[in-house]
C-alpha positions in Angstrom: -34.6 59.7 -12.2 -30.9 59.9 -11.5 -31.5 61.2 -8.0 -33.8 58.3 -7.4 -31.1 55.9 -8.4 -28.5 57.5 -6.1 -31.1 57.6 -3.3 -31.9 53.9 -3.7 -28.2 52.9 -3.7 -27.4 55.2 -0.8 -30.2 53.8 1.4 -29.2 50.2 0.4 -25.7 50.7 1.5 -26.3 52.7 4.7 -29.2 50.6 5.9 -27.4 47.4 5.3 -24.5 48.8 7.4 -26.6 50.0 10.3 -29.2 47.2 10.5 -29.4 44.8 10.9 -23.5 25.2 1.5 -21.1 22.9 2.7 -18.0 25.1 2.0 -19.4 27.8 4.3 -19.9 30.2 1.4 -23.3 31.9 1.6 -25.7 30.3 -1.0 -26.3 33.6 -2.8 -22.5 33.9 -3.6 -23.0 31.4 -6.4 -24.2 34.5 -8.4 -20.7 36.1 -8.0 -18.3 35.1 -10.8 -15.0 33.4 -10.0 -13.1 36.2 -11.7 -14.4 38.8 -9.3 -11.5 41.0 -8.2 -13.0 42.1 -4.9 -15.9 40.9 -2.8 -17.1 42.8 0.2 -19.7 41.1 2.4 -21.5 42.5 5.4 -23.7 40.8 7.9 -26.6 43.1 8.8 -27.8 40.6 11.5 -24.4 40.6 13.2 -24.4 44.4 13.2 -27.9 44.4 14.7 -26.9 41.9 17.4 -23.9 44.0 18.5 -26.0 47.1 18.7 -28.7 45.4 20.7 -26.1 44.1 23.1 -25.1 47.7 23.6 -28.6 48.8 24.2 -29.1 50.5 20.9 -31.8 49.8 18.3 -31.9 51.0 14.7 -35.0 53.1 15.5 -33.1 54.9 18.2 -30.3 55.6 15.8 -32.6 57.0 13.2 -34.5 59.0 15.8 -31.3 60.6 16.9 -30.3 61.5 13.4 -33.7 63.0 12.7 -33.6 65.0 15.9 -30.3 66.6 14.8 -31.6 67.2 11.2 -34.6 68.7 9.5 -35.2 65.6 7.3 -38.6 65.8 5.7 -41.3 63.4 7.2 -41.8 61.8 3.7 -38.0 61.0 3.5 -38.2 59.4 7.0 -41.2 57.3 5.8 -39.2 56.2 2.7 -36.4 54.9 5.0 -38.9 53.1 7.2 -40.6 51.5 4.2 -37.3 50.4 2.8 -36.4 48.7 6.1 -39.8 47.2 6.9 -41.8 46.9 3.7 -39.4 46.3 0.9 -39.2 42.4 0.9 -35.4 42.5 1.4 -34.1 39.9 3.8 -32.0 41.7 6.3 -31.1 38.4 8.0 -28.8 37.4 5.1 -25.5 38.9 4.1 -25.1 41.6 1.5 -22.3 41.6 -1.0 -20.5 44.2 -3.1 -18.3 42.9 -5.9 -16.6 44.0 -9.0 -15.0 42.4 -12.0 -13.8 43.3 -15.5 -15.7 42.4 -18.6 -13.8 39.9 -20.6 -14.9 41.3 -24.0 -14.1 44.9 -23.1 -10.9 45.6 -21.2 -12.0 49.2 -20.6 -15.2 48.2 -18.8 -15.6 47.5 -15.1 -18.7 46.1 -13.6 -19.8 47.0 -10.0 -22.6 45.0 -8.3 -24.6 45.0 -5.1 -26.1 41.6 -4.3 -28.7 41.0 -1.6 -31.4 38.4 -0.7 -35.2 38.7 -0.9 -37.5 37.3 1.8 -40.7 37.8 -0.2 -40.5 38.4 -4.0 -44.2 39.5 -4.2 -43.6 42.2 -1.5 -40.4 43.2 -3.3 -42.3 43.6 -6.6 -45.0 45.6 -4.8 -42.4 47.9 -3.2 -40.7 48.6 -6.5 -44.1 49.4 -8.2 -44.9 52.0 -5.5 -41.7 53.9 -6.2 -41.8 56.9 -8.5 -40.2 55.5 -11.6 -40.2 57.7 -14.6 -41.1 54.8 -16.9 -43.1 52.0 -15.2 -43.3 50.2 -18.5 -39.6 49.5 -18.2 -40.3 46.5 -15.9 -39.3 43.5 -18.0 -38.7 39.7 -17.6 -36.2 37.3 -18.8 -36.0 33.5 -18.4 -34.1 33.6 -15.1 -34.9 37.1 -13.7 -36.9 40.3 -13.9 -35.2 43.6 -14.4 -35.7 47.3 -14.3 -33.3 49.7 -16.1 -32.4 52.5 -13.7 -30.2 54.5 -16.1 -28.0 54.0 -19.2 -25.4 52.2 -17.2 -27.4 51.0 -14.2 -29.9 48.1 -13.9 -31.8 46.3 -11.1 -32.5 42.6 -11.6 -34.1 40.0 -9.3 -35.6 36.5 -9.1 -37.5 34.9 -6.3 -34.5 34.7 -3.9 -32.0 37.3 -4.8 -31.6 40.8 -6.3 -28.7 42.6 -7.9 -27.9 46.2 -8.8 -25.4 46.4 -11.6 -23.4 49.4 -12.6 -21.6 49.1 -15.9 -18.6 51.4 -16.2 -17.3 51.7 -19.7 -14.3 54.0 -19.9 -14.4 56.2 -22.9 -10.9 56.3 -24.3 -10.2 59.1 -26.8 -8.1 58.2 -29.8 -6.2 60.2 -32.4 -7.6 60.2 -36.0 -4.5 60.2 -38.2 -6.5 60.9 -41.3 -8.3 64.0 -40.1 -5.5 64.9 -37.6 -7.6 65.3 -34.5 -8.6 63.6 -31.3 -11.9 61.8 -31.3 -14.1 60.9 -28.4 -16.1 57.7 -29.2 -19.9 58.0 -28.9 -21.5 56.6 -25.8 -22.7 53.1 -26.3 -26.0 51.6 -25.3 -25.0 49.4 -22.4 -28.4 47.8 -21.8 -27.8 44.8 -24.0 -24.3 44.1 -22.5 -25.7 44.4 -18.9 -28.5 41.9 -19.7 -26.0 39.5 -21.2 -23.9 39.7 -18.0 -27.0 39.3 -15.8 -28.2 36.2 -17.6 -24.8 34.7 -17.2 -24.7 35.4 -13.4 -28.2 34.3 -12.7 -27.7 31.0 -14.5 -24.1 30.1 -13.8 -23.2 26.9 -12.1 -21.6 27.0 -8.7 -18.3 25.7 -10.2 -18.1 29.0 -12.2 -18.7 31.1 -9.1 -16.6 32.5 -6.3 -18.4 30.1 -4.0 -16.3 27.2 -5.5 -13.0 28.9 -4.3 -12.1 27.1 -1.0 -10.3 30.2 0.4 -13.5 32.2 -0.1 -15.7 29.7 1.7 -13.2 29.2 4.5 -13.4 32.9 5.3 -17.0 32.6 6.5 -16.1 30.0 9.2 -15.1 33.0 11.3 -17.9 34.9 12.8 -17.6 38.5 12.0 -19.6 41.6 10.9 -17.7 42.1 7.6 -15.7 40.1 5.1 -13.3 41.1 2.3 -12.0 38.8 -0.4 -9.6 39.8 -3.2 -8.3 37.8 -6.1 -5.3 38.5 -8.2 -6.9 36.9 -11.2 -8.5 40.2 -12.2 -5.1 41.7 -12.9 -4.4 39.2 -15.7 -6.6 41.1 -18.1 -4.5 44.3 -17.5 -1.2 42.4 -17.9 -2.4 40.8 -21.1 -2.6 44.3 -22.6 1.1 45.0 -21.9 3.3 45.4 -25.0 5.8 43.0 -23.5 4.5 39.6 -22.6 6.6 38.0 -19.9 7.0 34.3 -19.6 5.4 32.7 -16.6 3.7 35.9 -15.6 0.3 34.2 -15.4 1.7 31.4 -13.3 3.1 34.0 -10.9 0.0 36.2 -10.7 -2.9 33.9 -10.9 -4.6 32.2 -8.0 -3.4 34.4 -5.2 -6.1 35.3 -2.8 -6.5 37.5 0.2 -9.3 36.9 2.7 -10.1 39.2 5.6 -12.6 39.4 8.5 -13.7 42.6 10.2 -15.0 42.4 13.8 -16.3 45.0 16.2 -14.9 44.2 19.6 -14.6 46.0 23.0 -12.6 49.2 22.5 -11.5 48.4 18.9 -12.2 47.3 15.4 -10.0 44.4 14.3 -9.4 43.2 10.8 -7.5 40.0 10.3 -6.4 38.9 6.8 -4.5 36.0 5.2 -2.9 36.2 1.8 -2.8 32.7 0.2 -0.1 32.5 -2.5 0.2 30.1 -5.4 3.0 27.5 -5.6 5.4 29.6 -7.7 5.0 32.8 -5.6 5.2 30.7 -2.4 8.6 29.2 -3.5 10.0 32.7 -4.1 8.7 34.2 -0.8 10.1 31.2 1.1 13.5 31.4 -0.5 13.9 35.1 0.0 12.3 35.4 3.4 13.0 38.8 4.9 14.0 40.1 8.4 11.8 42.1 10.7 11.4 45.9 11.0 14.3 47.9 12.4 12.9 50.1 15.1 16.2 51.8 15.6 15.3 54.0 12.6 12.6 55.7 14.6 14.3 56.1 17.9 14.8 59.8 17.3 12.7 62.4 15.6 12.6 66.2 15.8 9.0 66.5 17.1 6.7 65.5 19.9 3.7 65.5 17.6 4.1 62.3 15.5 1.1 61.6 13.3 2.1 58.4 11.4 4.8 55.8 11.1 5.3 53.3 8.3 8.1 50.7 8.3 9.0 47.7 6.2 11.8 45.2 6.0 12.4 42.8 3.2 15.2 40.9 1.4 16.2 42.9 -1.7 17.4 39.8 -3.4 13.7 38.8 -3.9 13.6 41.2 -6.9 16.4 39.1 -8.5 14.5 36.0 -7.7 11.3 37.3 -9.4 13.3 38.2 -12.5 14.9 34.8 -12.7 11.6 32.9 -12.3 10.0 35.1 -15.0 13.1 34.4 -17.2 13.7 38.0 -17.9 16.8 38.8 -15.9 19.0 38.9 -19.1 16.5 41.1 -20.9 16.3 43.6 -17.9 20.2 43.8 -17.6 20.4 44.4 -21.4 17.8 47.2 -21.0 19.8 48.7 -18.1 23.1 48.5 -19.9 22.8 52.1 -21.2 22.4 53.3 -17.6 25.6 51.6 -16.5 24.1 49.6 -13.7 22.8 46.0 -13.5 19.6 44.9 -11.8 21.6 43.2 -9.1 23.4 46.5 -8.4 20.1 48.4 -8.2 18.4 46.2 -5.6 21.8 45.5 -3.9 22.1 49.3 -3.2 19.6 49.1 -0.4 19.6 47.0 2.7 15.8 46.3 2.6 14.7 48.5 5.5 12.6 51.6 5.2 11.1 53.9 7.8 8.7 56.8 7.1 7.7 59.2 9.9 5.2 62.1 9.5 4.5 64.7 12.2 2.9 68.1 12.8 0.2 67.7 10.1 -2.2 70.5 9.9 -3.3 73.4 7.7 -0.3 75.6 7.0 0.1 79.3 6.5 -1.0 81.2 3.4 1.0 80.2 0.4 3.0 83.0 -1.4 1.0 84.3 -4.2 3.1 84.0 -7.4 0.2 84.2 -9.9 -3.0 86.2 -10.3 -5.3 83.7 -11.8 -7.9 81.3 -10.5 -5.2 79.1 -8.9 -4.5 81.8 -6.4 -7.8 81.0 -4.8 -6.2 78.0 -3.2 -4.3 79.8 -0.4 -3.7 77.1 2.1 -2.0 73.6 2.0 -1.4 70.8 4.6 2.0 71.2 6.2 4.0 69.0 8.3 7.4 67.3 8.8 8.5 64.2 7.0 11.5 61.8 7.3 12.1 58.8 5.0 15.1 56.7 6.0 16.5 54.0 3.6 19.7 52.3 4.9 22.3 51.5 2.3 23.0 47.9 1.2 26.3 46.8 -0.5 28.7 49.9 -0.4 30.0 49.4 -4.0 26.4 49.0 -5.4 25.1 52.0 -3.4 28.0 54.3 -4.6 27.5 53.2 -8.2 23.8 53.9 -8.2 24.2 57.3 -6.5 26.9 58.3 -8.9 24.5 57.5 -11.8 21.7 59.6 -10.1 24.2 62.5 -9.7 25.3 62.2 -13.4 21.6 62.7 -14.4 21.3 65.9 -12.4 19.1 64.6 -9.6 21.8 65.0 -7.0 25.0 66.9 -6.4 28.0 65.2 -4.8 29.8 67.1 -2.1 32.7 65.2 -0.5 31.3 61.9 0.6 27.7 63.0 0.5 25.1 63.3 -2.2 22.5 66.1 -1.8 19.4 67.1 -3.7 20.2 68.5 -7.2 18.0 71.0 -9.2 15.7 68.3 -10.4 14.9 66.9 -6.9 14.7 70.5 -5.6 12.0 71.3 -8.3 10.1 68.3 -7.1 10.2 69.6 -3.5 12.5 66.8 -2.3 15.3 67.4 0.2 17.7 64.5 0.2 21.0 63.6 1.7 22.8 60.3 1.0 26.1 58.8 2.3 27.5 55.4 3.1 24.8 55.0 5.7 22.0 55.3 3.3 19.4 57.8 1.9 17.4 60.3 4.0 14.6 62.3 2.4 13.2 65.1 4.5 10.5 67.7 4.2 13.1 70.4 4.6 16.8 71.0 5.6 15.9 72.0 9.2 14.0 68.8 9.8 16.9 66.8 8.3 19.5 68.5 10.5 17.3 68.0 13.6 16.8 64.4 12.8 20.5 63.7 12.3 21.5 65.5 15.5 19.9 62.6 17.5 19.0 65.0 20.3 15.3 64.5 20.2 14.0 61.1 21.3 10.8 60.1 19.4 7.7 60.2 21.6 6.3 57.0 20.0 3.5 55.2 21.7 5.1 52.4 23.7 2.3 50.1 22.9 2.9 50.7 19.2 6.7 50.0 19.6 6.0 46.7 21.3 3.5 45.9 18.6 6.1 46.5 15.9 8.6 43.9 17.2 9.0 40.8 15.0 6.8 42.2 12.1 7.8 42.5 8.5 5.7 45.7 7.9 4.0 48.0 10.3 1.8 51.1 10.3 0.8 53.5 13.0 -1.5 56.5 12.8 -2.3 58.7 15.7 -5.9 59.6 14.5 -6.9 61.9 17.4 -3.7 63.9 17.1 -3.9 64.2 13.3 -7.5 65.3 13.4 -6.7 68.0 15.9 -4.4 69.6 13.4 -7.3 70.1 10.9 -10.3 70.7 13.1 -9.7 74.4 13.7 -9.7 75.1 10.0 -12.5 72.7 9.1 -14.8 73.9 6.5 -17.6 72.6 4.3 -19.9 71.7 7.1 -17.9 68.8 8.6 -16.7 70.4 11.9 -19.0 68.3 14.0 -18.0 65.1 12.3 -14.3 65.8 12.8 -14.7 66.8 16.4 -16.7 63.6 17.1 -14.1 61.5 15.3 -11.3 63.0 17.4 -13.1 62.0 20.6 -14.1 58.6 19.3 -11.0 57.1 17.5 -7.6 57.0 19.3 -5.2 55.4 16.8 -4.7 52.8 14.1 -2.1 50.0 14.2 -1.4 47.5 11.5 1.2 44.8 10.8 2.1 41.9 8.5 4.1 38.8 9.5 6.8 37.2 7.4 5.8 34.5 4.9 4.9 31.2 6.6 2.9 28.1 5.6 2.2 29.4 2.1 0.5 32.5 3.4 1.1 35.9 4.9 -0.9 37.0 7.9 -1.8 40.6 8.6 -3.8 42.5 11.2 -5.3 46.0 11.4 -6.6 47.5 14.7 -8.6 50.7 15.0 -8.5 51.6 18.7 -11.2 53.7 20.3 -10.9 56.3 23.0 -13.5 54.3 25.1 -11.9 50.9 25.6 -14.7 49.5 27.7 -17.5 49.8 25.1 -18.1 47.8 21.9 -16.6 49.8 19.1 -19.7 49.6 17.0 -21.8 51.2 19.7 -19.0 53.8 20.2 -19.2 54.7 16.5 -22.9 55.3 16.4 -22.6 59.0 17.3 -19.9 59.5 14.7 -22.0 57.8 12.0 -24.9 59.9 13.0 -22.9 63.2 12.8 -21.4 62.3 9.5 -24.9 61.4 8.0 -26.3 64.7 9.3 -23.4 66.7 8.0 -23.5 65.0 4.6 -27.2 65.7 4.2 -26.7 69.3 5.2 -23.9 69.8 2.7 -26.0 68.1 0.0 -28.9 70.4 0.7 -26.7 73.5 0.5 -25.2 72.4 -2.7 -28.7 71.7 -4.2 -30.0 75.1 -3.1 -27.0 76.8 -4.7 -27.5 74.8 -7.8 -31.2 75.8 -8.0 -30.3 79.4 -7.5 -27.7 79.4 -10.2 -29.6 77.2 -12.7 -33.4 77.5 -12.0 -34.1 75.5 -15.1 -31.6 72.8 -14.3 -27.8 72.5 -15.0 -27.1 72.8 -18.7 -26.0 69.6 -20.4 -22.7 71.1 -21.5 -21.7 72.0 -17.9 -22.9 68.7 -16.4 -21.0 66.7 -19.0 -17.8 68.5 -18.1 
């Protein structure tokens, strides 16, 4: 039964990816509650169109996958039936969304929402599937449903269907009477799920995410994928904090991020806009930051840079947030014992940060210091790391570093602060002086970086891309994968090799705050710049799918050999 559930969900997700109201929000999104934290929408028809323009059909993709894999004919037929005889409307968008249950802060609800072209065909398709208990098919006023497991249910009406997964985190507690930890019994979640489904299938549009203008506006842009995130979901977590901050809800609520994902020639491009509420907008406007300082990455002791992350901000924004929340006095009182104020803490830094990683790969065998099961892990990823954080106000920086030294994290030698025993035990090599803090992977990398003898071989296109941005990220995907391919295990060698020859690099950036919003962009650049990126990725997707199925089969075979009668409940539970 459980395998059937996973199979159903897997096919739904993979097939929707491969195949193909006045406010622009799709009509089915009225079933998504307004408090949804994240909504991911994909347009199967748009995917299908891009593939067809590139001379590729879904059938050819599947055929290619089957040729490289010994998938059973009956499994192939299941995929074909799901695509062509399930009653699912592949012309409409498919939505994944999650939200927290109001009555249970430990519960999270995941959902897959899709449209139905023919409810009779959909019912017929479901009845043909090998369900353990066909009597489980039931009907409510607004929908029909079929329990798939204790925490999983499928529900549908004439137009739409929804798969709901109810995640209720079991939180152990300490029984002070019997002096022992207790793990609460697993609850029957069926009633709760039905309550949630009844609410979603009957809710008014005003109670749905479709009523949020920023959500509907997102769909005005033609794209293959859409992502919408709301800050409202974090209010439940904040309400559980022991300290309730004044105006925290006003600061956090009604901030939205919308993003579109499009497959273009030679690249995948994701554009996002974060819309901020009036209070947060006023803070961001008042404490607008500078742009990234590329001087921090002009030198680097390696020709093999894997990734760069940089950010630039006005440190005074932390003080602005504390003042708006009316807790600046409380924070300073809390910090009094440490001997520094909040203003001195954020004043110690300039607001620039640069992180550079290079030479990633699988390192040498680790020294074996123990003779237990942990000694089986004999290799670890190795590389070089530099984190550069320039100093802010000299007096604040010195005061903060002196306090860090007093607590044993650093040792002062002349005008410099170096890693103490505590930082050393954490594997951190640090040197700080009036210029700022530099954290390195090791002392040799630090010395080479400070010598300024090695000019960083940074992609010129990336450097130009960084100019005028508040945050940036660069990842050399091909170079990074190359460091791991030679030691690839677990059956994913073909996938890694194909990925290296498919994806070139990733570049992302964010602008400074403007017009009550922050704009960002993320580009995944392909090796083949002349072909649509979706068409380029087909071979990679095929190899990953084949490798994944092969690994799953090997694991299943091993499981059956070890436990011919099935995995014992005790082992599976743990």
